[in-house]
ROPANU-687157 format. One record per atom (N, C-alpha, C): atom name; residue number from 1; x, y, z. Coordinates in steps of 0.05 Angstrom, whole numbers. Layout:
N
<r atom="CA" nr="NUM" X="X" Y="Y" Z="Z"/>
...
//
This chain:
105
<r atom="N" nr="1" X="16" Y="-24" Z="0"/>
<r atom="CA" nr="1" X="2" Y="2" Z="-1"/>
<r atom="C" nr="1" X="18" Y="27" Z="-2"/>
<r atom="N" nr="2" X="9" Y="39" Z="-21"/>
<r atom="CA" nr="2" X="24" Y="70" Z="-20"/>
<r atom="C" nr="2" X="8" Y="92" Z="-15"/>
<r atom="N" nr="3" X="16" Y="115" Z="-6"/>
<r atom="CA" nr="3" X="5" Y="138" Z="-2"/>
<r atom="C" nr="3" X="11" Y="160" Z="-25"/>
<r atom="N" nr="4" X="-8" Y="174" Z="-31"/>
<r atom="CA" nr="4" X="-7" Y="193" Z="-55"/>
<r atom="C" nr="4" X="-18" Y="219" Z="-44"/>
<r atom="N" nr="5" X="-4" Y="241" Z="-57"/>
<r atom="CA" nr="5" X="-16" Y="267" Z="-46"/>
<r atom="C" nr="5" X="-10" Y="288" Z="-69"/>
<r atom="N" nr="6" X="-27" Y="308" Z="-71"/>
<r atom="CA" nr="6" X="-20" Y="330" Z="-90"/>
<r atom="C" nr="6" X="-37" Y="355" Z="-82"/>
<r atom="N" nr="7" X="-31" Y="372" Z="-94"/>
<r atom="CA" nr="7" X="-47" Y="398" Z="-93"/>
<r atom="C" nr="7" X="-56" Y="409" Z="-118"/>
<r atom="N" nr="8" X="-79" Y="425" Z="-112"/>
<r atom="CA" nr="8" X="-90" Y="441" Z="-137"/>
<r atom="C" nr="8" X="-102" Y="463" Z="-128"/>
<r atom="N" nr="9" X="-102" Y="486" Z="-141"/>
<r atom="CA" nr="9" X="-120" Y="508" Z="-137"/>
<r atom="C" nr="9" X="-146" Y="507" Z="-153"/>
<r atom="N" nr="10" X="-167" Y="516" Z="-139"/>
<r atom="CA" nr="10" X="-195" Y="520" Z="-151"/>
<r atom="C" nr="10" X="-196" Y="548" Z="-158"/>
<r atom="N" nr="11" X="-205" Y="550" Z="-180"/>
<r atom="CA" nr="11" X="-215" Y="578" Z="-190"/>
<r atom="C" nr="11" X="-230" Y="594" Z="-170"/>
<r atom="N" nr="12" X="-229" Y="618" Z="-166"/>
<r atom="CA" nr="12" X="-242" Y="631" Z="-144"/>
<r atom="C" nr="12" X="-274" Y="630" Z="-149"/>
<r atom="N" nr="13" X="-280" Y="635" Z="-177"/>
<r atom="CA" nr="13" X="-309" Y="634" Z="-182"/>
<r atom="C" nr="13" X="-320" Y="609" Z="-177"/>
<r atom="N" nr="14" X="-308" Y="588" Z="-176"/>
<r atom="CA" nr="14" X="-319" Y="560" Z="-173"/>
<r atom="C" nr="14" X="-318" Y="549" Z="-144"/>
<r atom="N" nr="15" X="-304" Y="564" Z="-131"/>
<r atom="CA" nr="15" X="-298" Y="550" Z="-103"/>
<r atom="C" nr="15" X="-323" Y="542" Z="-88"/>
<r atom="N" nr="16" X="-341" Y="556" Z="-85"/>
<r atom="CA" nr="16" X="-368" Y="552" Z="-72"/>
<r atom="C" nr="16" X="-375" Y="523" Z="-82"/>
<r atom="N" nr="17" X="-379" Y="521" Z="-108"/>
<r atom="CA" nr="17" X="-390" Y="495" Z="-118"/>
<r atom="C" nr="17" X="-374" Y="476" Z="-117"/>
<r atom="N" nr="18" X="-348" Y="477" Z="-118"/>
<r atom="CA" nr="18" X="-327" Y="453" Z="-116"/>
<r atom="C" nr="18" X="-329" Y="445" Z="-91"/>
<r atom="N" nr="19" X="-331" Y="460" Z="-71"/>
<r atom="CA" nr="19" X="-336" Y="448" Z="-41"/>
<r atom="C" nr="19" X="-359" Y="437" Z="-39"/>
<r atom="N" nr="20" X="-384" Y="447" Z="-45"/>
<r atom="CA" nr="20" X="-406" Y="438" Z="-46"/>
<r atom="C" nr="20" X="-406" Y="407" Z="-56"/>
<r atom="N" nr="21" X="-398" Y="407" Z="-78"/>
<r atom="CA" nr="21" X="-399" Y="381" Z="-92"/>
<r atom="C" nr="21" X="-383" Y="361" Z="-77"/>
<r atom="N" nr="22" X="-359" Y="364" Z="-65"/>
<r atom="CA" nr="22" X="-342" Y="348" Z="-46"/>
<r atom="C" nr="22" X="-351" Y="343" Z="-20"/>
<r atom="N" nr="23" X="-367" Y="360" Z="-9"/>
<r atom="CA" nr="23" X="-382" Y="356" Z="18"/>
<r atom="C" nr="23" X="-406" Y="335" Z="10"/>
<r atom="N" nr="24" X="-416" Y="336" Z="-8"/>
<r atom="CA" nr="24" X="-439" Y="316" Z="-20"/>
<r atom="C" nr="24" X="-433" Y="305" Z="-47"/>
<r atom="N" nr="25" X="-413" Y="286" Z="-45"/>
<r atom="CA" nr="25" X="-404" Y="268" Z="-70"/>
<r atom="C" nr="25" X="-429" Y="250" Z="-79"/>
<r atom="N" nr="26" X="-430" Y="251" Z="-104"/>
<r atom="CA" nr="26" X="-449" Y="227" Z="-114"/>
<r atom="C" nr="26" X="-440" Y="200" Z="-106"/>
<r atom="N" nr="27" X="-462" Y="183" Z="-97"/>
<r atom="CA" nr="27" X="-456" Y="157" Z="-88"/>
<r atom="C" nr="27" X="-442" Y="139" Z="-103"/>
<r atom="N" nr="28" X="-445" Y="144" Z="-132"/>
<r atom="CA" nr="28" X="-435" Y="130" Z="-151"/>
<r atom="C" nr="28" X="-405" Y="135" Z="-152"/>
<r atom="N" nr="29" X="-398" Y="156" Z="-146"/>
<r atom="CA" nr="29" X="-364" Y="168" Z="-150"/>
<r atom="C" nr="29" X="-352" Y="156" Z="-124"/>
<r atom="N" nr="30" X="-366" Y="150" Z="-100"/>
<r atom="CA" nr="30" X="-356" Y="139" Z="-77"/>
<r atom="C" nr="30" X="-349" Y="107" Z="-84"/>
<r atom="N" nr="31" X="-371" Y="97" Z="-96"/>
<r atom="CA" nr="31" X="-366" Y="70" Z="-103"/>
<r atom="C" nr="31" X="-345" Y="64" Z="-122"/>
<r atom="N" nr="32" X="-344" Y="78" Z="-142"/>
<r atom="CA" nr="32" X="-325" Y="74" Z="-162"/>
<r atom="C" nr="32" X="-296" Y="81" Z="-152"/>
<r atom="N" nr="33" X="-291" Y="97" Z="-133"/>
<r atom="CA" nr="33" X="-267" Y="103" Z="-123"/>
<r atom="C" nr="33" X="-257" Y="77" Z="-101"/>
<r atom="N" nr="34" X="-277" Y="64" Z="-95"/>
<r atom="CA" nr="34" X="-273" Y="43" Z="-75"/>
<r atom="C" nr="34" X="-260" Y="19" Z="-96"/>
<r atom="N" nr="35" X="-281" Y="15" Z="-115"/>
<r atom="CA" nr="35" X="-274" Y="-6" Z="-134"/>
<r atom="C" nr="35" X="-252" Y="-5" Z="-146"/>
<r atom="N" nr="36" X="-238" Y="21" Z="-152"/>
<r atom="CA" nr="36" X="-211" Y="26" Z="-163"/>
<r atom="C" nr="36" X="-190" Y="17" Z="-142"/>
<r atom="N" nr="37" X="-196" Y="15" Z="-117"/>
<r atom="CA" nr="37" X="-178" Y="6" Z="-98"/>
<r atom="C" nr="37" X="-167" Y="34" Z="-83"/>
<r atom="N" nr="38" X="-180" Y="53" Z="-83"/>
<r atom="CA" nr="38" X="-167" Y="79" Z="-67"/>
<r atom="C" nr="38" X="-186" Y="77" Z="-40"/>
<r atom="N" nr="39" X="-163" Y="78" Z="-23"/>
<r atom="CA" nr="39" X="-178" Y="78" Z="8"/>
<r atom="C" nr="39" X="-165" Y="104" Z="21"/>
<r atom="N" nr="40" X="-179" Y="113" Z="41"/>
<r atom="CA" nr="40" X="-170" Y="133" Z="60"/>
<r atom="C" nr="40" X="-162" Y="160" Z="45"/>
<r atom="N" nr="41" X="-183" Y="167" Z="29"/>
<r atom="CA" nr="41" X="-181" Y="188" Z="13"/>
<r atom="C" nr="41" X="-192" Y="214" Z="23"/>
<r atom="N" nr="42" X="-174" Y="237" Z="29"/>
<r atom="CA" nr="42" X="-181" Y="260" Z="43"/>
<r atom="C" nr="42" X="-176" Y="285" Z="25"/>
<r atom="N" nr="43" X="-191" Y="307" Z="27"/>
<r atom="CA" nr="43" X="-185" Y="329" Z="13"/>
<r atom="C" nr="43" X="-185" Y="352" Z="37"/>
<r atom="N" nr="44" X="-165" Y="364" Z="39"/>
<r atom="CA" nr="44" X="-166" Y="389" Z="56"/>
<r atom="C" nr="44" X="-161" Y="416" Z="40"/>
<r atom="N" nr="45" X="-173" Y="438" Z="52"/>
<r atom="CA" nr="45" X="-180" Y="465" Z="38"/>
<r atom="C" nr="45" X="-165" Y="482" Z="54"/>
<r atom="N" nr="46" X="-147" Y="500" Z="41"/>
<r atom="CA" nr="46" X="-136" Y="522" Z="49"/>
<r atom="C" nr="46" X="-140" Y="545" Z="28"/>
<r atom="N" nr="47" X="-162" Y="560" Z="33"/>
<r atom="CA" nr="47" X="-166" Y="582" Z="14"/>
<r atom="C" nr="47" X="-178" Y="567" Z="-10"/>
<r atom="N" nr="48" X="-167" Y="578" Z="-31"/>
<r atom="CA" nr="48" X="-172" Y="561" Z="-57"/>
<r atom="C" nr="48" X="-151" Y="541" Z="-66"/>
<r atom="N" nr="49" X="-138" Y="533" Z="-44"/>
<r atom="CA" nr="49" X="-115" Y="513" Z="-49"/>
<r atom="C" nr="49" X="-128" Y="485" Z="-34"/>
<r atom="N" nr="50" X="-126" Y="464" Z="-49"/>
<r atom="CA" nr="50" X="-137" Y="437" Z="-39"/>
<r atom="C" nr="50" X="-112" Y="420" Z="-40"/>
<r atom="N" nr="51" X="-112" Y="404" Z="-15"/>
<r atom="CA" nr="51" X="-92" Y="385" Z="-14"/>
<r atom="C" nr="51" X="-107" Y="355" Z="-11"/>
<r atom="N" nr="52" X="-99" Y="339" Z="-33"/>
<r atom="CA" nr="52" X="-111" Y="310" Z="-34"/>
<r atom="C" nr="52" X="-91" Y="290" Z="-28"/>
<r atom="N" nr="53" X="-99" Y="270" Z="-16"/>
<r atom="CA" nr="53" X="-87" Y="248" Z="-3"/>
<r atom="C" nr="53" X="-99" Y="225" Z="-4"/>
<r atom="N" nr="54" X="-90" Y="203" Z="-16"/>
<r atom="CA" nr="54" X="-106" Y="176" Z="-11"/>
<r atom="C" nr="54" X="-83" Y="154" Z="-11"/>
<r atom="N" nr="55" X="-95" Y="134" Z="-7"/>
<r atom="CA" nr="55" X="-80" Y="105" Z="-3"/>
<r atom="C" nr="55" X="-88" Y="87" Z="-26"/>
<r atom="N" nr="56" X="-66" Y="76" Z="-36"/>
<r atom="CA" nr="56" X="-77" Y="54" Z="-59"/>
<r atom="C" nr="56" X="-51" Y="35" Z="-63"/>
<r atom="N" nr="57" X="-61" Y="8" Z="-75"/>
<r atom="CA" nr="57" X="-40" Y="-11" Z="-78"/>
<r atom="C" nr="57" X="-28" Y="-8" Z="-102"/>
<r atom="N" nr="58" X="-39" Y="4" Z="-124"/>
<r atom="CA" nr="58" X="-32" Y="12" Z="-151"/>
<r atom="C" nr="58" X="-51" Y="34" Z="-164"/>
<r atom="N" nr="59" X="-37" Y="60" Z="-161"/>
<r atom="CA" nr="59" X="-45" Y="81" Z="-171"/>
<r atom="C" nr="59" X="-53" Y="80" Z="-199"/>
<r atom="N" nr="60" X="-35" Y="69" Z="-216"/>
<r atom="CA" nr="60" X="-36" Y="72" Z="-245"/>
<r atom="C" nr="60" X="-62" Y="54" Z="-253"/>
<r atom="N" nr="61" X="-67" Y="32" Z="-239"/>
<r atom="CA" nr="61" X="-86" Y="11" Z="-244"/>
<r atom="C" nr="61" X="-115" Y="26" Z="-236"/>
<r atom="N" nr="62" X="-111" Y="41" Z="-209"/>
<r atom="CA" nr="62" X="-138" Y="54" Z="-201"/>
<r atom="C" nr="62" X="-143" Y="79" Z="-222"/>
<r atom="N" nr="63" X="-126" Y="95" Z="-230"/>
<r atom="CA" nr="63" X="-133" Y="118" Z="-249"/>
<r atom="C" nr="63" X="-145" Y="106" Z="-277"/>
<r atom="N" nr="64" X="-133" Y="82" Z="-284"/>
<r atom="CA" nr="64" X="-142" Y="69" Z="-309"/>
<r atom="C" nr="64" X="-167" Y="63" Z="-306"/>
<r atom="N" nr="65" X="-179" Y="52" Z="-284"/>
<r atom="CA" nr="65" X="-205" Y="41" Z="-278"/>
<r atom="C" nr="65" X="-222" Y="65" Z="-279"/>
<r atom="N" nr="66" X="-214" Y="84" Z="-266"/>
<r atom="CA" nr="66" X="-230" Y="111" Z="-260"/>
<r atom="C" nr="66" X="-234" Y="124" Z="-285"/>
<r atom="N" nr="67" X="-214" Y="123" Z="-306"/>
<r atom="CA" nr="67" X="-215" Y="131" Z="-336"/>
<r atom="C" nr="67" X="-240" Y="121" Z="-349"/>
<r atom="N" nr="68" X="-243" Y="97" Z="-344"/>
<r atom="CA" nr="68" X="-266" Y="83" Z="-359"/>
<r atom="C" nr="68" X="-289" Y="84" Z="-349"/>
<r atom="N" nr="69" X="-294" Y="94" Z="-322"/>
<r atom="CA" nr="69" X="-319" Y="96" Z="-313"/>
<r atom="C" nr="69" X="-334" Y="123" Z="-321"/>
<r atom="N" nr="70" X="-360" Y="113" Z="-333"/>
<r atom="CA" nr="70" X="-377" Y="134" Z="-340"/>
<r atom="C" nr="70" X="-387" Y="155" Z="-321"/>
<r atom="N" nr="71" X="-391" Y="148" Z="-294"/>
<r atom="CA" nr="71" X="-398" Y="162" Z="-272"/>
<r atom="C" nr="71" X="-370" Y="181" Z="-265"/>
<r atom="N" nr="72" X="-349" Y="172" Z="-264"/>
<r atom="CA" nr="72" X="-325" Y="190" Z="-263"/>
<r atom="C" nr="72" X="-325" Y="210" Z="-284"/>
<r atom="N" nr="73" X="-327" Y="197" Z="-312"/>
<r atom="CA" nr="73" X="-322" Y="220" Z="-330"/>
<r atom="C" nr="73" X="-345" Y="243" Z="-330"/>
<r atom="N" nr="74" X="-369" Y="236" Z="-322"/>
<r atom="CA" nr="74" X="-387" Y="256" Z="-317"/>
<r atom="C" nr="74" X="-379" Y="279" Z="-299"/>
<r atom="N" nr="75" X="-371" Y="266" Z="-272"/>
<r atom="CA" nr="75" X="-361" Y="282" Z="-251"/>
<r atom="C" nr="75" X="-339" Y="297" Z="-257"/>
<r atom="N" nr="76" X="-315" Y="287" Z="-275"/>
<r atom="CA" nr="76" X="-295" Y="298" Z="-279"/>
<r atom="C" nr="76" X="-298" Y="325" Z="-299"/>
<r atom="N" nr="77" X="-318" Y="320" Z="-316"/>
<r atom="CA" nr="77" X="-330" Y="338" Z="-338"/>
<r atom="C" nr="77" X="-335" Y="366" Z="-326"/>
<r atom="N" nr="78" X="-346" Y="362" Z="-303"/>
<r atom="CA" nr="78" X="-358" Y="387" Z="-284"/>
<r atom="C" nr="78" X="-329" Y="394" Z="-268"/>
<r atom="N" nr="79" X="-319" Y="379" Z="-251"/>
<r atom="CA" nr="79" X="-298" Y="392" Z="-236"/>
<r atom="C" nr="79" X="-275" Y="398" Z="-249"/>
<r atom="N" nr="80" X="-264" Y="384" Z="-270"/>
<r atom="CA" nr="80" X="-241" Y="392" Z="-286"/>
<r atom="C" nr="80" X="-239" Y="420" Z="-291"/>
<r atom="N" nr="81" X="-265" Y="434" Z="-298"/>
<r atom="CA" nr="81" X="-264" Y="459" Z="-306"/>
<r atom="C" nr="81" X="-260" Y="480" Z="-284"/>
<r atom="N" nr="82" X="-265" Y="468" Z="-261"/>
<r atom="CA" nr="82" X="-262" Y="486" Z="-236"/>
<r atom="C" nr="82" X="-234" Y="488" Z="-226"/>
<r atom="N" nr="83" X="-216" Y="470" Z="-234"/>
<r atom="CA" nr="83" X="-190" Y="474" Z="-222"/>
<r atom="C" nr="83" X="-168" Y="485" Z="-241"/>
<r atom="N" nr="84" X="-151" Y="494" Z="-230"/>
<r atom="CA" nr="84" X="-124" Y="502" Z="-249"/>
<r atom="C" nr="84" X="-106" Y="481" Z="-251"/>
<r atom="N" nr="85" X="-103" Y="470" Z="-275"/>
<r atom="CA" nr="85" X="-84" Y="447" Z="-282"/>
<r atom="C" nr="85" X="-98" Y="425" Z="-279"/>
<r atom="N" nr="86" X="-122" Y="419" Z="-287"/>
<r atom="CA" nr="86" X="-136" Y="395" Z="-290"/>
<r atom="C" nr="86" X="-125" Y="371" Z="-303"/>
<r atom="N" nr="87" X="-129" Y="347" Z="-290"/>
<r atom="CA" nr="87" X="-117" Y="327" Z="-299"/>
<r atom="C" nr="87" X="-134" Y="302" Z="-316"/>
<r atom="N" nr="88" X="-120" Y="287" Z="-333"/>
<r atom="CA" nr="88" X="-132" Y="269" Z="-350"/>
<r atom="C" nr="88" X="-123" Y="239" Z="-341"/>
<r atom="N" nr="89" X="-139" Y="226" Z="-332"/>
<r atom="CA" nr="89" X="-131" Y="197" Z="-324"/>
<r atom="C" nr="89" X="-119" Y="181" Z="-345"/>
<r atom="N" nr="90" X="-118" Y="189" Z="-368"/>
<r atom="CA" nr="90" X="-110" Y="175" Z="-388"/>
<r atom="C" nr="90" X="-82" Y="183" Z="-397"/>
<r atom="N" nr="91" X="-68" Y="203" Z="-387"/>
<r atom="CA" nr="91" X="-45" Y="210" Z="-389"/>
<r atom="C" nr="91" X="-24" Y="193" Z="-374"/>
<r atom="N" nr="92" X="0" Y="195" Z="-382"/>
<r atom="CA" nr="92" X="23" Y="179" Z="-363"/>
<r atom="C" nr="92" X="23" Y="191" Z="-334"/>
<r atom="N" nr="93" X="18" Y="214" Z="-331"/>
<r atom="CA" nr="93" X="23" Y="227" Z="-308"/>
<r atom="C" nr="93" X="3" Y="246" Z="-302"/>
<r atom="N" nr="94" X="-24" Y="236" Z="-290"/>
<r atom="CA" nr="94" X="-48" Y="250" Z="-289"/>
<r atom="C" nr="94" X="-44" Y="273" Z="-268"/>
<r atom="N" nr="95" X="-32" Y="273" Z="-250"/>
<r atom="CA" nr="95" X="-23" Y="293" Z="-229"/>
<r atom="C" nr="95" X="5" Y="290" Z="-221"/>
<r atom="N" nr="96" X="15" Y="312" Z="-212"/>
<r atom="CA" nr="96" X="40" Y="315" Z="-200"/>
<r atom="C" nr="96" X="40" Y="305" Z="-170"/>
<r atom="N" nr="97" X="48" Y="281" Z="-165"/>
<r atom="CA" nr="97" X="54" Y="273" Z="-136"/>
<r atom="C" nr="97" X="69" Y="288" Z="-117"/>
<r atom="N" nr="98" X="66" Y="293" Z="-94"/>
<r atom="CA" nr="98" X="81" Y="305" Z="-76"/>
<r atom="C" nr="98" X="98" Y="286" Z="-64"/>
<r atom="N" nr="99" X="127" Y="292" Z="-56"/>
<r atom="CA" nr="99" X="148" Y="275" Z="-42"/>
<r atom="C" nr="99" X="134" Y="271" Z="-12"/>
<r atom="N" nr="100" X="131" Y="249" Z="0"/>
<r atom="CA" nr="100" X="125" Y="246" Z="28"/>
<r atom="C" nr="100" X="153" Y="251" Z="43"/>
<r atom="N" nr="101" X="158" Y="265" Z="62"/>
<r atom="CA" nr="101" X="179" Y="270" Z="73"/>
<r atom="C" nr="101" X="175" Y="262" Z="101"/>
<r atom="N" nr="102" X="155" Y="258" Z="112"/>
<r atom="CA" nr="102" X="145" Y="245" Z="144"/>
<r atom="C" nr="102" X="123" Y="237" Z="148"/>
<r atom="N" nr="103" X="121" Y="213" Z="161"/>
<r atom="CA" nr="103" X="95" Y="194" Z="162"/>
<r atom="C" nr="103" X="99" Y="184" Z="192"/>
<r atom="N" nr="104" X="84" Y="187" Z="208"/>
<r atom="CA" nr="104" X="81" Y="179" Z="236"/>
<r atom="C" nr="104" X="60" Y="155" Z="234"/>
<r atom="N" nr="105" X="67" Y="132" Z="239"/>
<r atom="CA" nr="105" X="45" Y="110" Z="242"/>
<r atom="C" nr="105" X="34" Y="108" Z="274"/>
//
């Protein structure tokens, strides 16, 4: 199991809607992420900067699964317009992961 993290900025004009969507995610999005093998996924907010962290055995496999999900495609069509530097699951590097420098078990 590995842990992954990255940050994004949400466009100021989209901030309220982005937070609203993530506080009330579609049930099918939650199911698809679980099926993809993503666990312990959290998103933290600092103004318009968001910090994402999750655990997964194989992030490449998980992203490939999510890329094929019609539900995730619908969700991403909405949310990807809200962030600066949106990602595409089908690319080699969909997000720029942060290096973990400390972890307390």
